[in-house]
Biotite code that builds the C-alpha atoms (Angstrom):
import biotite.structure as struc

atoms = struc.array([
    struc.Atom([64.236, -66.672, 79.633], chain_id="A", res_id=1, res_name="UNK", atom_name="CA", element="C"),
    struc.Atom([63.515, -68.293, 77.067], chain_id="A", res_id=2, res_name="UNK", atom_name="CA", element="C"),
    struc.Atom([62.992, -67.119, 73.325], chain_id="A", res_id=3, res_name="UNK", atom_name="CA", element="C"),
    struc.Atom([62.240, -68.405, 69.615], chain_id="A", res_id=4, res_name="UNK", atom_name="CA", element="C"),
    struc.Atom([63.085, -65.706, 68.394], chain_id="A", res_id=5, res_name="UNK", atom_name="CA", element="C"),
    struc.Atom([66.811, -64.590, 67.555], chain_id="A", res_id=6, res_name="UNK", atom_name="CA", element="C"),
    struc.Atom([68.871, -61.937, 69.569], chain_id="A", res_id=7, res_name="UNK", atom_name="CA", element="C"),
    struc.Atom([69.200, -59.347, 67.368], chain_id="A", res_id=8, res_name="UNK", atom_name="CA", element="C"),
    struc.Atom([65.552, -59.207, 66.743], chain_id="A", res_id=9, res_name="UNK", atom_name="CA", element="C"),
    struc.Atom([65.287, -57.998, 70.081], chain_id="A", res_id=10, res_name="UNK", atom_name="CA", element="C"),
    struc.Atom([67.951, -55.667, 69.493], chain_id="A", res_id=11, res_name="UNK", atom_name="CA", element="C"),
    struc.Atom([66.168, -54.094, 66.724], chain_id="A", res_id=12, res_name="UNK", atom_name="CA", element="C"),
    struc.Atom([62.651, -53.867, 68.972], chain_id="A", res_id=13, res_name="UNK", atom_name="CA", element="C"),
    struc.Atom([64.783, -52.291, 71.871], chain_id="A", res_id=14, res_name="UNK", atom_name="CA", element="C"),
    struc.Atom([67.041, -49.642, 69.352], chain_id="A", res_id=15, res_name="UNK", atom_name="CA", element="C"),
    struc.Atom([62.947, -48.993, 67.968], chain_id="A", res_id=16, res_name="UNK", atom_name="CA", element="C"),
    struc.Atom([62.087, -47.671, 70.797], chain_id="A", res_id=17, res_name="UNK", atom_name="CA", element="C"),
    struc.Atom([64.153, -46.080, 71.849], chain_id="A", res_id=18, res_name="UNK", atom_name="CA", element="C"),
    struc.Atom([64.650, -44.265, 67.904], chain_id="A", res_id=19, res_name="UNK", atom_name="CA", element="C"),
    struc.Atom([61.068, -43.597, 69.079], chain_id="A", res_id=20, res_name="UNK", atom_name="CA", element="C"),
    struc.Atom([61.083, -42.399, 71.894], chain_id="A", res_id=21, res_name="UNK", atom_name="CA", element="C"),
    struc.Atom([64.591, -39.747, 70.922], chain_id="A", res_id=22, res_name="UNK", atom_name="CA", element="C"),
    struc.Atom([62.158, -38.166, 68.427], chain_id="A", res_id=23, res_name="UNK", atom_name="CA", element="C"),
    struc.Atom([58.997, -37.186, 70.753], chain_id="A", res_id=24, res_name="UNK", atom_name="CA", element="C"),
    struc.Atom([61.228, -36.529, 72.465], chain_id="A", res_id=25, res_name="UNK", atom_name="CA", element="C"),
    struc.Atom([64.061, -34.101, 71.067], chain_id="A", res_id=26, res_name="UNK", atom_name="CA", element="C"),
    struc.Atom([63.401, -34.063, 67.734], chain_id="A", res_id=27, res_name="UNK", atom_name="CA", element="C"),
    struc.Atom([60.040, -33.580, 67.267], chain_id="A", res_id=28, res_name="UNK", atom_name="CA", element="C"),
    struc.Atom([60.525, -31.087, 70.415], chain_id="A", res_id=29, res_name="UNK", atom_name="CA", element="C"),
    struc.Atom([61.845, -28.816, 67.764], chain_id="A", res_id=30, res_name="UNK", atom_name="CA", element="C"),
    struc.Atom([58.320, -27.987, 67.140], chain_id="A", res_id=31, res_name="UNK", atom_name="CA", element="C"),
    struc.Atom([58.512, -25.956, 69.760], chain_id="A", res_id=32, res_name="UNK", atom_name="CA", element="C"),
    struc.Atom([54.673, -25.690, 71.703], chain_id="A", res_id=33, res_name="UNK", atom_name="CA", element="C"),
    struc.Atom([51.754, -25.728, 69.450], chain_id="A", res_id=34, res_name="UNK", atom_name="CA", element="C"),
    struc.Atom([48.211, -26.739, 68.766], chain_id="A", res_id=35, res_name="UNK", atom_name="CA", element="C"),
    struc.Atom([48.488, -29.946, 67.112], chain_id="A", res_id=36, res_name="UNK", atom_name="CA", element="C"),
    struc.Atom([45.448, -30.185, 63.948], chain_id="A", res_id=37, res_name="UNK", atom_name="CA", element="C"),
    struc.Atom([44.211, -33.391, 62.625], chain_id="A", res_id=38, res_name="UNK", atom_name="CA", element="C"),
    struc.Atom([46.436, -33.163, 59.991], chain_id="A", res_id=39, res_name="UNK", atom_name="CA", element="C"),
    struc.Atom([48.804, -33.163, 62.091], chain_id="A", res_id=40, res_name="UNK", atom_name="CA", element="C"),
    struc.Atom([47.873, -36.354, 64.650], chain_id="A", res_id=41, res_name="UNK", atom_name="CA", element="C"),
    struc.Atom([46.732, -38.744, 61.384], chain_id="A", res_id=42, res_name="UNK", atom_name="CA", element="C"),
    struc.Atom([50.405, -38.809, 59.672], chain_id="A", res_id=43, res_name="UNK", atom_name="CA", element="C"),
    struc.Atom([52.200, -39.970, 62.628], chain_id="A", res_id=44, res_name="UNK", atom_name="CA", element="C"),
    struc.Atom([49.074, -42.259, 63.566], chain_id="A", res_id=45, res_name="UNK", atom_name="CA", element="C"),
    struc.Atom([50.143, -44.008, 60.730], chain_id="A", res_id=46, res_name="UNK", atom_name="CA", element="C"),
    struc.Atom([54.062, -43.653, 60.676], chain_id="A", res_id=47, res_name="UNK", atom_name="CA", element="C"),
    struc.Atom([53.322, -45.481, 63.980], chain_id="A", res_id=48, res_name="UNK", atom_name="CA", element="C"),
    struc.Atom([51.076, -47.863, 63.038], chain_id="A", res_id=49, res_name="UNK", atom_name="CA", element="C"),
    struc.Atom([52.778, -48.911, 59.471], chain_id="A", res_id=50, res_name="UNK", atom_name="CA", element="C"),
    struc.Atom([56.038, -49.144, 61.602], chain_id="A", res_id=51, res_name="UNK", atom_name="CA", element="C"),
    struc.Atom([54.529, -52.162, 63.566], chain_id="A", res_id=52, res_name="UNK", atom_name="CA", element="C"),
    struc.Atom([52.976, -53.753, 60.986], chain_id="A", res_id=53, res_name="UNK", atom_name="CA", element="C"),
    struc.Atom([57.262, -53.826, 59.412], chain_id="A", res_id=54, res_name="UNK", atom_name="CA", element="C"),
    struc.Atom([58.403, -55.077, 62.607], chain_id="A", res_id=55, res_name="UNK", atom_name="CA", element="C"),
    struc.Atom([55.802, -57.437, 62.528], chain_id="A", res_id=56, res_name="UNK", atom_name="CA", element="C"),
    struc.Atom([57.023, -58.055, 59.118], chain_id="A", res_id=57, res_name="UNK", atom_name="CA", element="C"),
    struc.Atom([60.853, -58.792, 60.618], chain_id="A", res_id=58, res_name="UNK", atom_name="CA", element="C"),
    struc.Atom([59.729, -61.142, 63.429], chain_id="A", res_id=59, res_name="UNK", atom_name="CA", element="C"),
    struc.Atom([58.013, -63.704, 60.815], chain_id="A", res_id=60, res_name="UNK", atom_name="CA", element="C"),
    struc.Atom([60.685, -63.227, 58.378], chain_id="A", res_id=61, res_name="UNK", atom_name="CA", element="C"),
    struc.Atom([63.074, -63.331, 61.439], chain_id="A", res_id=62, res_name="UNK", atom_name="CA", element="C"),
    struc.Atom([61.705, -66.432, 63.187], chain_id="A", res_id=63, res_name="UNK", atom_name="CA", element="C"),
    struc.Atom([60.598, -68.521, 59.789], chain_id="A", res_id=64, res_name="UNK", atom_name="CA", element="C"),
    struc.Atom([64.789, -68.168, 59.471], chain_id="A", res_id=65, res_name="UNK", atom_name="CA", element="C"),
    struc.Atom([65.104, -69.099, 62.564], chain_id="A", res_id=66, res_name="UNK", atom_name="CA", element="C"),
    struc.Atom([62.837, -72.219, 62.828], chain_id="A", res_id=67, res_name="UNK", atom_name="CA", element="C"),
    struc.Atom([62.034, -73.340, 59.033], chain_id="A", res_id=68, res_name="UNK", atom_name="CA", element="C"),
    struc.Atom([58.066, -73.683, 59.495], chain_id="A", res_id=69, res_name="UNK", atom_name="CA", element="C"),
    struc.Atom([56.438, -71.213, 58.075], chain_id="A", res_id=70, res_name="UNK", atom_name="CA", element="C"),
    struc.Atom([53.796, -72.992, 60.380], chain_id="A", res_id=71, res_name="UNK", atom_name="CA", element="C"),
    struc.Atom([55.821, -71.761, 63.266], chain_id="A", res_id=72, res_name="UNK", atom_name="CA", element="C"),
    struc.Atom([56.146, -67.688, 61.993], chain_id="A", res_id=73, res_name="UNK", atom_name="CA", element="C"),
    struc.Atom([53.144, -67.607, 60.604], chain_id="A", res_id=74, res_name="UNK", atom_name="CA", element="C"),
    struc.Atom([51.819, -68.098, 64.171], chain_id="A", res_id=75, res_name="UNK", atom_name="CA", element="C"),
    struc.Atom([53.370, -65.931, 66.545], chain_id="A", res_id=76, res_name="UNK", atom_name="CA", element="C"),
    struc.Atom([53.073, -63.109, 63.781], chain_id="A", res_id=77, res_name="UNK", atom_name="CA", element="C"),
    struc.Atom([49.501, -63.810, 63.836], chain_id="A", res_id=78, res_name="UNK", atom_name="CA", element="C"),
    struc.Atom([49.736, -63.298, 67.875], chain_id="A", res_id=79, res_name="UNK", atom_name="CA", element="C"),
    struc.Atom([52.315, -60.091, 67.387], chain_id="A", res_id=80, res_name="UNK", atom_name="CA", element="C"),
    struc.Atom([49.253, -59.215, 65.281], chain_id="A", res_id=81, res_name="UNK", atom_name="CA", element="C"),
    struc.Atom([46.305, -59.962, 67.611], chain_id="A", res_id=82, res_name="UNK", atom_name="CA", element="C"),
    struc.Atom([48.245, -58.356, 70.567], chain_id="A", res_id=83, res_name="UNK", atom_name="CA", element="C"),
    struc.Atom([48.726, -54.733, 68.442], chain_id="A", res_id=84, res_name="UNK", atom_name="CA", element="C"),
    struc.Atom([45.212, -54.639, 67.271], chain_id="A", res_id=85, res_name="UNK", atom_name="CA", element="C"),
    struc.Atom([43.668, -55.575, 71.338], chain_id="A", res_id=86, res_name="UNK", atom_name="CA", element="C"),
    struc.Atom([46.981, -52.962, 72.890], chain_id="A", res_id=87, res_name="UNK", atom_name="CA", element="C"),
    struc.Atom([45.259, -50.499, 69.621], chain_id="A", res_id=88, res_name="UNK", atom_name="CA", element="C"),
    struc.Atom([41.851, -50.784, 70.531], chain_id="A", res_id=89, res_name="UNK", atom_name="CA", element="C"),
    struc.Atom([42.236, -50.721, 74.956], chain_id="A", res_id=90, res_name="UNK", atom_name="CA", element="C"),
    struc.Atom([44.186, -47.841, 74.316], chain_id="A", res_id=91, res_name="UNK", atom_name="CA", element="C"),
    struc.Atom([40.884, -45.550, 72.731], chain_id="A", res_id=92, res_name="UNK", atom_name="CA", element="C"),
    struc.Atom([39.845, -45.356, 76.130], chain_id="A", res_id=93, res_name="UNK", atom_name="CA", element="C"),
    struc.Atom([43.268, -43.438, 77.642], chain_id="A", res_id=94, res_name="UNK", atom_name="CA", element="C"),
    struc.Atom([41.669, -41.053, 74.894], chain_id="A", res_id=95, res_name="UNK", atom_name="CA", element="C"),
    struc.Atom([38.923, -40.166, 77.313], chain_id="A", res_id=96, res_name="UNK", atom_name="CA", element="C"),
    struc.Atom([41.758, -39.711, 79.565], chain_id="A", res_id=97, res_name="UNK", atom_name="CA", element="C"),
    struc.Atom([43.672, -37.675, 78.700], chain_id="A", res_id=98, res_name="UNK", atom_name="CA", element="C"),
    struc.Atom([40.858, -35.247, 78.164], chain_id="A", res_id=99, res_name="UNK", atom_name="CA", element="C"),
    struc.Atom([39.802, -35.522, 82.118], chain_id="A", res_id=100, res_name="UNK", atom_name="CA", element="C"),
    struc.Atom([43.173, -34.967, 83.129], chain_id="A", res_id=101, res_name="UNK", atom_name="CA", element="C"),
    struc.Atom([43.770, -31.580, 80.690], chain_id="A", res_id=102, res_name="UNK", atom_name="CA", element="C"),
    struc.Atom([40.461, -30.657, 81.623], chain_id="A", res_id=103, res_name="UNK", atom_name="CA", element="C"),
    struc.Atom([40.672, -31.027, 84.898], chain_id="A", res_id=104, res_name="UNK", atom_name="CA", element="C"),
    struc.Atom([44.429, -29.342, 85.674], chain_id="A", res_id=105, res_name="UNK", atom_name="CA", element="C"),
    struc.Atom([43.118, -26.667, 82.123], chain_id="A", res_id=106, res_name="UNK", atom_name="CA", element="C"),
    struc.Atom([46.218, -28.083, 80.357], chain_id="A", res_id=107, res_name="UNK", atom_name="CA", element="C"),
    struc.Atom([46.172, -25.210, 77.816], chain_id="A", res_id=108, res_name="UNK", atom_name="CA", element="C"),
    struc.Atom([45.516, -27.156, 74.248], chain_id="A", res_id=109, res_name="UNK", atom_name="CA", element="C"),
    struc.Atom([49.389, -26.486, 73.372], chain_id="A", res_id=110, res_name="UNK", atom_name="CA", element="C"),
    struc.Atom([51.468, -27.948, 75.938], chain_id="A", res_id=111, res_name="UNK", atom_name="CA", element="C"),
    struc.Atom([48.745, -31.241, 75.757], chain_id="A", res_id=112, res_name="UNK", atom_name="CA", element="C"),
    struc.Atom([51.790, -32.860, 73.996], chain_id="A", res_id=113, res_name="UNK", atom_name="CA", element="C"),
    struc.Atom([54.280, -31.745, 76.411], chain_id="A", res_id=114, res_name="UNK", atom_name="CA", element="C"),
    struc.Atom([52.155, -32.671, 79.443], chain_id="A", res_id=115, res_name="UNK", atom_name="CA", element="C"),
    struc.Atom([51.445, -36.206, 77.598], chain_id="A", res_id=116, res_name="UNK", atom_name="CA", element="C"),
    struc.Atom([55.148, -37.259, 76.661], chain_id="A", res_id=117, res_name="UNK", atom_name="CA", element="C"),
    struc.Atom([56.024, -36.976, 80.666], chain_id="A", res_id=118, res_name="UNK", atom_name="CA", element="C"),
    struc.Atom([52.631, -38.378, 81.114], chain_id="A", res_id=119, res_name="UNK", atom_name="CA", element="C"),
    struc.Atom([54.208, -41.743, 79.386], chain_id="A", res_id=120, res_name="UNK", atom_name="CA", element="C"),
    struc.Atom([57.836, -41.552, 80.733], chain_id="A", res_id=121, res_name="UNK", atom_name="CA", element="C"),
    struc.Atom([55.907, -41.765, 84.290], chain_id="A", res_id=122, res_name="UNK", atom_name="CA", element="C"),
    struc.Atom([53.633, -44.579, 82.990], chain_id="A", res_id=123, res_name="UNK", atom_name="CA", element="C"),
    struc.Atom([56.260, -46.390, 81.157], chain_id="A", res_id=124, res_name="UNK", atom_name="CA", element="C"),
    struc.Atom([57.958, -46.760, 85.096], chain_id="A", res_id=125, res_name="UNK", atom_name="CA", element="C"),
    struc.Atom([54.374, -46.813, 86.984], chain_id="A", res_id=126, res_name="UNK", atom_name="CA", element="C"),
    struc.Atom([53.174, -49.462, 84.390], chain_id="A", res_id=127, res_name="UNK", atom_name="CA", element="C"),
    struc.Atom([56.948, -51.513, 84.842], chain_id="A", res_id=128, res_name="UNK", atom_name="CA", element="C"),
    struc.Atom([56.598, -51.704, 88.685], chain_id="A", res_id=129, res_name="UNK", atom_name="CA", element="C"),
    struc.Atom([52.950, -52.141, 88.673], chain_id="A", res_id=130, res_name="UNK", atom_name="CA", element="C"),
    struc.Atom([53.403, -55.578, 86.776], chain_id="A", res_id=131, res_name="UNK", atom_name="CA", element="C"),
    struc.Atom([56.188, -56.763, 88.254], chain_id="A", res_id=132, res_name="UNK", atom_name="CA", element="C"),
    struc.Atom([54.405, -56.268, 92.212], chain_id="A", res_id=133, res_name="UNK", atom_name="CA", element="C"),
    struc.Atom([51.219, -56.935, 90.722], chain_id="A", res_id=134, res_name="UNK", atom_name="CA", element="C"),
    struc.Atom([51.904, -60.485, 89.681], chain_id="A", res_id=135, res_name="UNK", atom_name="CA", element="C"),
    struc.Atom([54.063, -61.479, 92.415], chain_id="A", res_id=136, res_name="UNK", atom_name="CA", element="C"),
    struc.Atom([51.114, -60.622, 95.276], chain_id="A", res_id=137, res_name="UNK", atom_name="CA", element="C"),
    struc.Atom([48.533, -61.943, 91.908], chain_id="A", res_id=138, res_name="UNK", atom_name="CA", element="C"),
    struc.Atom([50.985, -65.425, 92.487], chain_id="A", res_id=139, res_name="UNK", atom_name="CA", element="C"),
    struc.Atom([51.016, -64.332, 96.409], chain_id="A", res_id=140, res_name="UNK", atom_name="CA", element="C"),
    struc.Atom([47.373, -63.763, 97.109], chain_id="A", res_id=141, res_name="UNK", atom_name="CA", element="C"),
    struc.Atom([44.582, -64.939, 93.791], chain_id="A", res_id=142, res_name="UNK", atom_name="CA", element="C"),
    struc.Atom([42.167, -62.670, 96.739], chain_id="A", res_id=143, res_name="UNK", atom_name="CA", element="C"),
    struc.Atom([44.385, -59.680, 96.190], chain_id="A", res_id=144, res_name="UNK", atom_name="CA", element="C"),
    struc.Atom([42.566, -60.093, 92.456], chain_id="A", res_id=145, res_name="UNK", atom_name="CA", element="C"),
    struc.Atom([38.665, -59.044, 93.651], chain_id="A", res_id=146, res_name="UNK", atom_name="CA", element="C"),
    struc.Atom([40.433, -55.995, 95.779], chain_id="A", res_id=147, res_name="UNK", atom_name="CA", element="C"),
    struc.Atom([42.430, -54.602, 92.884], chain_id="A", res_id=148, res_name="UNK", atom_name="CA", element="C"),
    struc.Atom([38.272, -54.988, 91.176], chain_id="A", res_id=149, res_name="UNK", atom_name="CA", element="C"),
    struc.Atom([36.431, -52.963, 93.924], chain_id="A", res_id=150, res_name="UNK", atom_name="CA", element="C"),
    struc.Atom([39.179, -49.950, 93.440], chain_id="A", res_id=151, res_name="UNK", atom_name="CA", element="C"),
    struc.Atom([38.410, -49.831, 89.831], chain_id="A", res_id=152, res_name="UNK", atom_name="CA", element="C"),
    struc.Atom([34.325, -49.933, 90.525], chain_id="A", res_id=153, res_name="UNK", atom_name="CA", element="C"),
    struc.Atom([34.377, -47.224, 93.438], chain_id="A", res_id=154, res_name="UNK", atom_name="CA", element="C"),
    struc.Atom([37.181, -44.903, 90.838], chain_id="A", res_id=155, res_name="UNK", atom_name="CA", element="C"),
    struc.Atom([34.782, -44.840, 87.970], chain_id="A", res_id=156, res_name="UNK", atom_name="CA", element="C"),
    struc.Atom([31.208, -45.017, 90.429], chain_id="A", res_id=157, res_name="UNK", atom_name="CA", element="C"),
    struc.Atom([33.800, -41.320, 91.853], chain_id="A", res_id=158, res_name="UNK", atom_name="CA", element="C"),
    struc.Atom([34.938, -40.002, 88.218], chain_id="A", res_id=159, res_name="UNK", atom_name="CA", element="C"),
    struc.Atom([30.812, -40.643, 87.409], chain_id="A", res_id=160, res_name="UNK", atom_name="CA", element="C"),
    struc.Atom([29.748, -38.355, 90.221], chain_id="A", res_id=161, res_name="UNK", atom_name="CA", element="C"),
    struc.Atom([32.244, -35.947, 89.182], chain_id="A", res_id=162, res_name="UNK", atom_name="CA", element="C"),
    struc.Atom([30.821, -35.443, 85.735], chain_id="A", res_id=163, res_name="UNK", atom_name="CA", element="C"),
    struc.Atom([27.161, -35.696, 86.654], chain_id="A", res_id=164, res_name="UNK", atom_name="CA", element="C"),
    struc.Atom([28.456, -31.881, 89.263], chain_id="A", res_id=165, res_name="UNK", atom_name="CA", element="C"),
    struc.Atom([31.624, -31.045, 86.168], chain_id="A", res_id=166, res_name="UNK", atom_name="CA", element="C"),
    struc.Atom([30.609, -27.403, 87.850], chain_id="A", res_id=167, res_name="UNK", atom_name="CA", element="C"),
    struc.Atom([31.435, -27.965, 91.533], chain_id="A", res_id=168, res_name="UNK", atom_name="CA", element="C"),
    struc.Atom([33.997, -30.507, 90.208], chain_id="A", res_id=169, res_name="UNK", atom_name="CA", element="C"),
    struc.Atom([36.200, -27.731, 88.134], chain_id="A", res_id=170, res_name="UNK", atom_name="CA", element="C"),
    struc.Atom([35.520, -25.279, 90.367], chain_id="A", res_id=171, res_name="UNK", atom_name="CA", element="C"),
    struc.Atom([37.253, -27.393, 93.488], chain_id="A", res_id=172, res_name="UNK", atom_name="CA", element="C"),
    struc.Atom([40.018, -29.382, 92.499], chain_id="A", res_id=173, res_name="UNK", atom_name="CA", element="C"),
    struc.Atom([42.764, -26.838, 93.240], chain_id="A", res_id=174, res_name="UNK", atom_name="CA", element="C"),
    struc.Atom([41.727, -28.359, 97.126], chain_id="A", res_id=175, res_name="UNK", atom_name="CA", element="C"),
    struc.Atom([41.815, -31.640, 96.365], chain_id="A", res_id=176, res_name="UNK", atom_name="CA", element="C"),
    struc.Atom([44.623, -33.949, 98.565], chain_id="A", res_id=177, res_name="UNK", atom_name="CA", element="C"),
    struc.Atom([47.479, -34.242, 96.224], chain_id="A", res_id=178, res_name="UNK", atom_name="CA", element="C"),
    struc.Atom([47.081, -30.265, 94.629], chain_id="A", res_id=179, res_name="UNK", atom_name="CA", element="C"),
    struc.Atom([46.991, -29.795, 98.218], chain_id="A", res_id=180, res_name="UNK", atom_name="CA", element="C"),
    struc.Atom([49.810, -32.069, 99.317], chain_id="A", res_id=181, res_name="UNK", atom_name="CA", element="C"),
    struc.Atom([51.650, -30.954, 96.310], chain_id="A", res_id=182, res_name="UNK", atom_name="CA", element="C"),
    struc.Atom([51.157, -27.097, 97.107], chain_id="A", res_id=183, res_name="UNK", atom_name="CA", element="C"),
    struc.Atom([52.528, -27.441, 100.902], chain_id="A", res_id=184, res_name="UNK", atom_name="CA", element="C"),
    struc.Atom([56.052, -29.155, 99.895], chain_id="A", res_id=185, res_name="UNK", atom_name="CA", element="C"),
    struc.Atom([56.392, -25.727, 97.748], chain_id="A", res_id=186, res_name="UNK", atom_name="CA", element="C"),
    struc.Atom([56.218, -27.935, 94.927], chain_id="A", res_id=187, res_name="UNK", atom_name="CA", element="C"),
    struc.Atom([54.157, -26.623, 91.996], chain_id="A", res_id=188, res_name="UNK", atom_name="CA", element="C"),
    struc.Atom([52.424, -23.962, 91.011], chain_id="A", res_id=189, res_name="UNK", atom_name="CA", element="C"),
    struc.Atom([48.595, -22.540, 89.186], chain_id="A", res_id=190, res_name="UNK", atom_name="CA", element="C"),
    struc.Atom([50.557, -20.184, 87.438], chain_id="A", res_id=191, res_name="UNK", atom_name="CA", element="C"),
    struc.Atom([50.842, -20.449, 82.984], chain_id="A", res_id=192, res_name="UNK", atom_name="CA", element="C"),
    struc.Atom([54.747, -20.666, 82.805], chain_id="A", res_id=193, res_name="UNK", atom_name="CA", element="C"),
    struc.Atom([54.436, -21.126, 78.984], chain_id="A", res_id=194, res_name="UNK", atom_name="CA", element="C"),
    struc.Atom([57.358, -23.983, 77.548], chain_id="A", res_id=195, res_name="UNK", atom_name="CA", element="C"),
    struc.Atom([58.667, -23.842, 80.268], chain_id="A", res_id=196, res_name="UNK", atom_name="CA", element="C"),
    struc.Atom([57.847, -26.783, 82.609], chain_id="A", res_id=197, res_name="UNK", atom_name="CA", element="C"),
    struc.Atom([59.010, -25.164, 85.667], chain_id="A", res_id=198, res_name="UNK", atom_name="CA", element="C"),
    struc.Atom([57.955, -21.539, 87.420], chain_id="A", res_id=199, res_name="UNK", atom_name="CA", element="C"),
    struc.Atom([59.778, -19.361, 90.641], chain_id="A", res_id=200, res_name="UNK", atom_name="CA", element="C"),
    struc.Atom([58.466, -19.777, 92.946], chain_id="A", res_id=201, res_name="UNK", atom_name="CA", element="C"),
    struc.Atom([60.353, -18.060, 96.053], chain_id="A", res_id=202, res_name="UNK", atom_name="CA", element="C"),
    struc.Atom([62.651, -19.716, 96.973], chain_id="A", res_id=203, res_name="UNK", atom_name="CA", element="C"),
    struc.Atom([62.506, -22.469, 94.437], chain_id="A", res_id=204, res_name="UNK", atom_name="CA", element="C"),
    struc.Atom([61.292, -23.848, 91.106], chain_id="A", res_id=205, res_name="UNK", atom_name="CA", element="C"),
    struc.Atom([57.854, -25.468, 90.908], chain_id="A", res_id=206, res_name="UNK", atom_name="CA", element="C"),
    struc.Atom([55.785, -26.916, 88.224], chain_id="A", res_id=207, res_name="UNK", atom_name="CA", element="C"),
    struc.Atom([52.914, -25.797, 87.062], chain_id="A", res_id=208, res_name="UNK", atom_name="CA", element="C"),
])
């Protein structure tokens, strides 16, 4: 892979990602389960945004130092900032998806952050797989793009219909195919086990 960024910048980027995950999964875990207020959420948002802008500044300096071109450094840092702002804007719709999932499975507010962090790890893994597989499929079979688009449209229509029938939907959420499949494999339970991610359900421990 060709890159104008020096190797140490890639190492720094990887270290920042790993440290950020460590802070979320290990350091902040000591706080225990609690409801996150607006002030706490805002403070952490400002910290992560500030870190991103600091890295953008480091990117500018690294490109300028390695190429000697201020114009190229300005261009690449602007590309990073543009991509970051676009992704940040697109991430807003994820909030509604999170709320939908939390409501669907009746996740208590105190445990929503923990569920969200598990979902983030799953999203990172699945997104990596989907990007690699999806990129190959689109390169080999361009028409499959319309299949993906149709699937998104049908999913959106279904979600809108479910929202309109929210009471019936909430009453029957445990009868969905996914929920029934997990229960039949004896891997989930509807019992709230508190801070623990699992609960004892004979003859094994299950996710709740």
